[in-house]
C-alpha positions in Angstrom: -70.9 -41.4 -27.2 -71.4 -45.0 -28.6 -74.5 -47.5 -27.9 -74.4 -50.1 -26.1 -74.8 -53.7 -27.4 -78.7 -54.5 -27.2 -77.2 -58.0 -26.1 -73.8 -59.1 -24.7 -70.8 -60.9 -27.1 -70.5 -64.3 -27.3 -66.3 -63.9 -25.6 -63.9 -66.5 -27.0 -60.2 -67.1 -26.0 -57.6 -68.2 -28.5 -54.5 -69.3 -26.6 -50.9 -70.3 -27.3 -47.5 -69.9 -27.9 -45.5 -67.0 -29.7 -45.8 -68.4 -33.1 -48.1 -70.8 -32.7 -51.3 -69.7 -35.2 -52.9 -67.9 -33.2 -53.8 -64.9 -34.5 -54.9 -66.3 -37.6 -57.1 -68.0 -36.1 -58.9 -65.3 -34.6 -59.4 -64.0 -37.2 -60.8 -66.9 -39.4 -63.5 -66.7 -36.2 -64.1 -63.6 -35.7 -64.6 -63.8 -39.7 -66.6 -66.9 -40.2 -68.5 -65.6 -37.1 -69.2 -61.9 -37.9 -67.7 -60.3 -34.9 -64.3 -59.0 -33.9 -61.0 -59.8 -33.2 -59.5 -58.7 -30.1 -55.8 -58.5 -29.8 -54.2 -58.1 -26.2 -50.7 -57.3 -28.2 -51.8 -53.1 -27.4 -51.6 -53.6 -23.6 -48.0 -54.0 -23.2 -47.2 -51.8 -20.1 -45.8 -48.2 -22.1 -42.1 -48.1 -21.8 -41.7 -44.9 -22.8 -39.9 -43.6 -20.0 -36.8 -45.3 -20.2 -34.5 -46.0 -23.1 -34.8 -47.6 -26.0 -31.6 -50.2 -25.2 -33.3 -51.0 -22.3 -36.5 -50.9 -24.0 -35.1 -54.4 -25.7 -33.8 -55.9 -23.1 -37.1 -56.7 -21.2 -38.8 -59.8 -21.3 -41.7 -59.4 -23.2 -42.8 -62.9 -22.7 -43.6 -62.6 -18.8 -47.0 -61.6 -18.5 -45.9 -58.6 -16.1 -45.3 -57.2 -19.0 -49.1 -56.4 -19.8 -51.0 -54.0 -18.0 -53.9 -56.5 -16.0 -55.8 -54.2 -15.1 -56.8 -52.1 -17.7 -56.6 -55.2 -20.3 -59.6 -56.8 -17.7 -61.5 -53.7 -17.1 -61.7 -53.2 -21.8 -62.4 -57.5 -21.7 -65.3 -56.9 -18.7 -66.9 -54.1 -20.7 -66.5 -55.4 -23.9 -68.7 -58.6 -22.6 -71.2 -56.4 -21.1 -71.2 -54.9 -24.6 -69.5 -51.5 -24.2 -67.5 -50.1 -27.1 -64.0 -48.9 -24.6 -60.7 -46.8 -26.4 -57.8 -48.9 -26.3 -53.9 -47.4 -26.9 -52.4 -47.7 -29.3 -48.8 -50.1 -28.8 -45.6 -49.5 -31.2 -43.8 -52.4 -31.6 -40.6 -51.1 -32.8 -40.2 -49.1 -30.2 -41.6 -50.8 -27.1 -43.8 -47.7 -26.7 -47.3 -46.6 -26.6 -48.4 -43.8 -29.0 -48.8 -41.1 -25.6 -52.1 -41.0 -25.4 -53.4 -42.1 -28.3 -56.2 -44.8 -28.6 -58.6 -46.5 -31.2 -62.4 -46.7 -30.4 -63.2 -50.5 -30.2 -66.5 -51.8 -30.8 -67.3 -55.8 -29.3 -69.8 -56.7 -31.8 -72.8 -59.9 -31.7 -69.4 -62.1 -31.1 -65.8 -60.7 -29.6 -62.3 -63.3 -30.0 -59.9 -62.8 -27.7 -56.6 -63.3 -28.4 -53.1 -63.2 -27.4 -50.1 -65.3 -24.9 -51.7 -64.8 -21.8 -55.6 -64.9 -23.4 -56.1 -67.8 -20.5 -53.8 -66.5 -17.7 -55.3 -64.4 -16.3 -58.7 -65.6 -13.6 -60.0 -62.0 -13.8 -60.8 -62.7 -17.3 -61.3 -66.4 -17.1 -64.8 -65.7 -15.4 -65.9 -63.4 -18.9 -64.9 -65.9 -21.7 -67.9 -68.8 -22.4 -65.0 -71.0 -24.6 -61.8 -71.4 -24.2 -59.2 -72.5 -27.1 -56.1 -73.1 -26.9 -53.4 -73.4 -29.6 -50.7 -76.4 -29.6 -48.2 -76.7 -32.4 -43.9 -77.6 -31.4 -41.8 -75.7 -31.0 -39.5 -75.9 -34.3 -42.9 -74.6 -36.4 -43.1 -71.5 -34.0 -39.8 -70.9 -34.5 -39.9 -70.4 -37.5 -43.1 -68.2 -37.8 -42.0 -66.0 -35.4 -39.0 -65.2 -37.4 -40.9 -64.1 -40.5 -43.2 -61.9 -38.3 -41.1 -60.2 -36.3 -38.2 -59.5 -39.8 -41.6 -58.7 -42.6 -44.3 -57.1 -39.1 -41.9 -55.2 -36.7 -38.4 -54.5 -37.8 -36.5 -57.1 -36.4 -32.6 -58.6 -36.9 -32.7 -62.6 -37.4 -29.9 -62.6 -35.0 -32.2 -60.5 -32.4 -34.9 -63.2 -33.4 -32.4 -65.8 -32.8 -31.1 -64.7 -29.2 -34.4 -63.4 -28.5 -36.6 -66.6 -28.6 -33.9 -69.0 -26.8 -33.4 -66.6 -23.5 -37.1 -65.4 -23.0 -39.2 -66.3 -25.7 -39.0 -70.5 -25.5 -38.6 -70.5 -21.6 -41.5 -68.5 -20.9 -43.2 -70.2 -22.9 -42.8 -73.6 -21.2 -43.3 -71.6 -17.6 -46.3 -69.0 -18.9 -48.0 -69.5 -22.1 -48.0 -74.3 -22.4 -49.7 -74.9 -19.2 -52.6 -73.1 -20.4 -53.5 -75.5 -22.3 -55.2 -77.7 -19.3 -57.3 -74.2 -18.6 -58.4 -74.2 -22.5 -62.5 -76.0 -23.1 -61.1 -77.0 -26.8 -57.3 -77.9 -27.9 -56.4 -78.0 -31.8 -53.3 -78.4 -33.3 -51.9 -75.2 -34.6 -50.0 -77.2 -37.5 -54.1 -78.8 -38.9 -54.8 -77.0 -41.8 -57.8 -73.3 -41.0 -60.2 -75.3 -42.7 -60.5 -77.7 -40.3 -59.5 -76.1 -36.9 -62.6 -73.5 -37.6 -65.2 -76.7 -38.4 -63.4 -77.5 -34.4 -64.5 -74.4 -33.3 -67.6 -74.1 -34.8 -68.2 -77.9 -34.6 -68.1 -76.9 -30.4 -69.9 -74.0 -30.1 -73.0 -75.4 -31.6 -72.1 -78.2 -29.4 -72.7 -76.1 -26.8 -75.7 -74.4 -28.2 -73.6 -71.2 -28.1 -74.3 -70.2 -31.8 -78.3 -70.7 -31.4 -78.3 -69.5 -27.2 -76.5 -65.7 -28.9 -78.8 -66.1 -31.8 -75.4 -66.5 -34.2 -74.6 -68.1 -37.3 -71.4 -68.5 -39.5 -70.6 -66.1 -42.7 -70.8 -67.2 -46.0 
């Protein structure tokens, strides 16, 4: 059985539209601070009970598609320094991999990243800092197109249809308003190094690095 951390971790949230660059920022933040990059993507609802064609028609940019109760329980556990068993999700089939899970240890820093990292009210109290990555729609689409083709096996036309039908409308409805809930807003078109500097600078200014006994990694 995994041991509980002897102290609670520093919890950060990174939100933004699809293709905003939030994943890259979160991963580099976790590396810089020697912590865990925690993606919310594994918490999409399991659609294995539906035919594949029906699964593909679901709107994955609606927060209702996230199993928020399980996500909230896991974030709460990580915030207390406990390990969790995170479900494994396959984007090509829109389904979880049976009952398979992966053990996630919290580490001294947990960087929670996803479209809806700041959306669910039950998550927000666990975060010491919320970051929103603000990126123009045309840049977001270009990045999403490349990712979905290369990493998720989608064809270009289906990506375009999905973006226009659900991704951008849901971003406007559910994701972009989260900018008002963030403690820090960074420009998604800035260099990664500059965005990291902004976040680290804010953590230092708020005394969070010293409070949690942290320092940047080389």
